C-alpha positions as CSV (number, residue, x, y, z in Angstrom):
1,X,-40.1,-53.8,-12.6
2,X,-41.3,-53.4,-8.9
3,X,-44.5,-53.4,-7.5
4,X,-46.3,-51.1,-4.8
5,X,-44.0,-49.4,-2.0
6,X,-40.4,-50.6,-3.8
7,X,-41.3,-54.7,-3.2
8,X,-40.5,-56.9,-5.7
9,X,-43.1,-57.5,-8.8
10,X,-44.8,-61.0,-8.5
11,X,-45.5,-63.0,-11.5
12,X,-47.9,-66.0,-11.5
13,X,-47.8,-65.6,-7.5
14,X,-43.6,-65.8,-8.0
15,X,-41.5,-62.9,-6.8
16,X,-39.0,-61.9,-10.0
17,X,-35.5,-61.0,-8.1
18,X,-32.5,-59.6,-9.9
19,X,-30.1,-61.6,-7.8
20,X,-28.8,-64.9,-9.6
21,X,-30.5,-68.3,-7.8
22,X,-28.6,-70.3,-4.9
23,X,-26.8,-69.2,-1.9
24,X,-24.4,-65.9,-1.8
25,X,-20.9,-66.0,-0.2
26,X,-20.9,-62.9,2.3
27,X,-17.4,-61.0,2.7
28,X,-18.0,-59.9,6.4
29,X,-20.3,-62.1,9.2
30,X,-24.0,-62.2,8.0
31,X,-24.6,-62.8,11.5
32,X,-22.7,-59.8,13.0
33,X,-24.1,-57.0,14.8
34,X,-24.1,-54.2,13.0
35,X,-21.4,-51.9,14.0
36,X,-24.0,-49.0,14.8
37,X,-26.1,-51.4,17.0
38,X,-22.8,-52.5,19.3
39,X,-21.9,-50.8,22.1
40,X,-19.2,-48.1,22.2
41,X,-17.1,-49.8,24.4
42,X,-16.9,-53.1,22.0
43,X,-16.3,-50.3,19.2
44,X,-13.4,-48.6,20.8
45,X,-12.2,-52.2,21.4
46,X,-12.0,-53.0,17.9
47,X,-10.3,-49.9,17.0
48,X,-7.6,-50.8,19.4
49,X,-4.7,-52.9,17.2
50,X,-3.9,-56.0,18.9
51,X,-1.4,-58.7,18.5
52,X,-3.0,-62.3,17.3
53,X,-1.5,-64.9,20.0
54,X,-2.7,-68.7,20.5
55,X,-2.8,-69.7,24.4
56,X,-2.4,-73.6,24.7
57,X,-2.4,-75.7,27.8
58,X,-2.8,-79.6,28.7
59,X,-5.4,-80.6,31.2
60,X,-4.6,-83.3,33.8
61,X,-6.5,-86.4,33.7
62,X,-7.7,-88.3,37.4
63,X,-4.8,-90.9,36.4
64,X,-2.0,-88.0,36.4
65,X,-1.6,-88.3,32.8
66,X,-2.4,-85.2,30.4
67,X,-5.3,-85.0,28.6
68,X,-5.7,-83.9,25.0
69,X,-4.2,-79.8,24.5
70,X,-6.9,-77.4,24.6
71,X,-6.1,-74.0,22.9
72,X,-7.7,-70.6,22.2
73,X,-7.2,-67.2,20.1
74,X,-6.4,-64.4,22.3
75,X,-6.1,-60.8,21.1
76,X,-6.1,-59.3,24.5
77,X,-2.8,-60.2,25.8
78,X,-0.1,-58.2,27.6
79,X,3.5,-58.6,28.6
80,X,5.1,-56.8,31.4
81,X,8.8,-56.8,31.9
82,X,10.2,-57.5,35.0
83,X,12.0,-60.1,37.1
84,X,10.3,-62.2,36.7
85,X,8.3,-61.3,33.7
86,X,5.0,-61.2,34.1
87,X,1.5,-62.1,31.6
88,X,-1.9,-61.1,31.5
89,X,-4.7,-61.7,29.2
90,X,-8.8,-62.0,29.0
91,X,-10.2,-65.3,28.4
92,X,-13.7,-66.7,28.0
93,X,-14.1,-68.5,31.4
94,X,-16.4,-71.1,29.6
95,X,-13.8,-72.3,27.1
96,X,-11.6,-75.4,27.1
97,X,-8.5,-73.7,27.4
98,X,-9.4,-72.3,30.3
99,X,-10.7,-75.6,31.9
100,X,-6.9,-77.1,30.9
101,X,-5.0,-74.0,32.6
102,X,-6.6,-73.6,35.6
103,X,-6.3,-77.3,36.1
104,X,-2.8,-77.7,35.1
105,X,-1.6,-74.5,36.5
106,X,0.3,-73.4,33.6
107,X,-0.3,-72.7,29.6
108,X,1.9,-72.0,26.8
109,X,1.3,-68.5,24.7
110,X,2.5,-68.1,21.2
111,X,2.9,-64.7,18.9
112,X,1.4,-65.7,15.6
113,X,2.6,-64.7,12.1
114,X,0.9,-63.9,9.2
115,X,0.8,-67.4,7.9
116,X,-1.5,-68.4,11.0
117,X,-4.8,-66.9,9.8
118,X,-6.7,-69.9,9.1
119,X,-5.0,-71.0,12.4
120,X,-6.1,-68.2,14.5
121,X,-9.6,-69.1,12.8
122,X,-9.7,-72.5,13.8
123,X,-8.9,-71.7,17.3
124,X,-11.6,-68.8,17.6
125,X,-14.2,-71.1,16.4
126,X,-14.7,-69.3,13.4
127,X,-13.5,-71.9,11.0
128,X,-14.1,-75.5,10.6
129,X,-11.6,-78.3,12.6
130,X,-12.0,-81.5,11.2
131,X,-10.3,-84.0,13.0
132,X,-9.7,-81.9,15.8
133,X,-8.0,-78.5,16.4
134,X,-4.5,-79.7,16.7
135,X,-5.0,-82.1,13.4
136,X,-3.7,-79.5,11.2
137,X,0.3,-78.3,10.7
138,X,3.4,-78.9,12.5
139,X,3.3,-78.7,16.3
140,X,6.4,-79.1,18.8
141,X,5.4,-80.3,22.5
142,X,6.5,-78.2,25.1
143,X,5.9,-78.8,29.3
144,X,3.4,-75.7,28.8
145,X,1.2,-76.3,25.9
146,X,1.8,-77.2,22.1
147,X,3.5,-74.6,20.1
148,X,2.8,-74.4,16.2
149,X,5.8,-74.2,13.7
150,X,7.1,-71.0,12.1
151,X,5.3,-68.6,15.1
152,X,7.2,-65.6,16.5
153,X,8.3,-66.7,20.0
154,X,6.5,-68.3,22.5
155,X,6.7,-68.4,26.4
156,X,5.9,-70.8,29.1
157,X,3.9,-69.4,31.8
158,X,2.8,-70.5,35.5
159,X,-0.8,-69.5,36.5
160,X,-0.6,-66.9,39.2
161,X,-4.5,-65.6,39.5
162,X,-7.6,-65.0,37.7
163,X,-10.7,-63.0,38.4
164,X,-13.9,-61.6,36.7
165,X,-13.0,-58.7,34.7
166,X,-15.8,-57.0,32.9
167,X,-17.2,-60.0,30.5
168,X,-13.9,-61.9,30.6
169,X,-12.1,-63.2,33.2
170,X,-8.5,-61.4,33.8
171,X,-5.7,-64.2,33.9
172,X,-2.5,-63.2,35.4
173,X,1.1,-65.5,35.3
174,X,4.8,-65.3,35.5
175,X,6.6,-66.5,32.7
176,X,8.7,-69.1,33.1
177,X,10.4,-69.6,29.7
178,X,10.9,-67.8,26.6
179,X,11.6,-69.3,23.0
180,X,12.1,-66.3,20.5
181,X,13.7,-68.6,17.9
182,X,11.7,-67.3,14.9
183,X,11.4,-64.0,14.0
184,X,7.8,-64.2,11.7
185,X,5.9,-60.9,10.9
186,X,3.4,-60.6,13.5
187,X,-0.5,-61.0,13.1
188,X,-2.8,-57.7,14.0
189,X,-6.3,-58.0,14.3
190,X,-8.3,-54.3,14.1
191,X,-11.5,-53.7,13.5
192,X,-12.7,-57.4,13.2
193,X,-9.9,-58.1,10.8
194,X,-6.4,-59.7,10.2
195,X,-3.6,-57.2,9.3
196,X,-0.1,-57.1,8.5
197,X,2.1,-54.4,10.0
198,X,3.5,-52.3,6.8
199,X,7.5,-52.3,6.2
């Protein structure tokens, strides 16, 4: 039964609701800006399918040893063939990954596979990481940064330059080494969700 103007009816000061008590789990982010209110550029970006990559790096300490690793999920990575090969990406300038990569001058970029959904969310700050970002799963230590097991290949990169680009930092690097030992189906990001390539 509804009260005036479609409001829930009150009985003894309580609101009668058809909803069950307690919290509900949303299938989308309840705090996200609704799509009609996002900028047209942001909506266009969401419609461009992008490979999901993980960038990792070690940051040097004041005594010359390496500090713990840092990482960030990045879906704005582009590889340019050439001699040498080049790589560019858009990063958050305030991320721990950028602090480590800019200090060390190098980083690893891993192409994530469909089995890495939770890992991608963890490094994007969307999934809990008790014990630290690198505490779950198997990792290989490389001179550039840690690489997760079962990935679809990775590149070791030397930082060349960075500059502000829109609201991000455009990072340019030279690819110094490539490892294609695994051939996992890639993880793709499209319209706010992870997708798998058909077929």
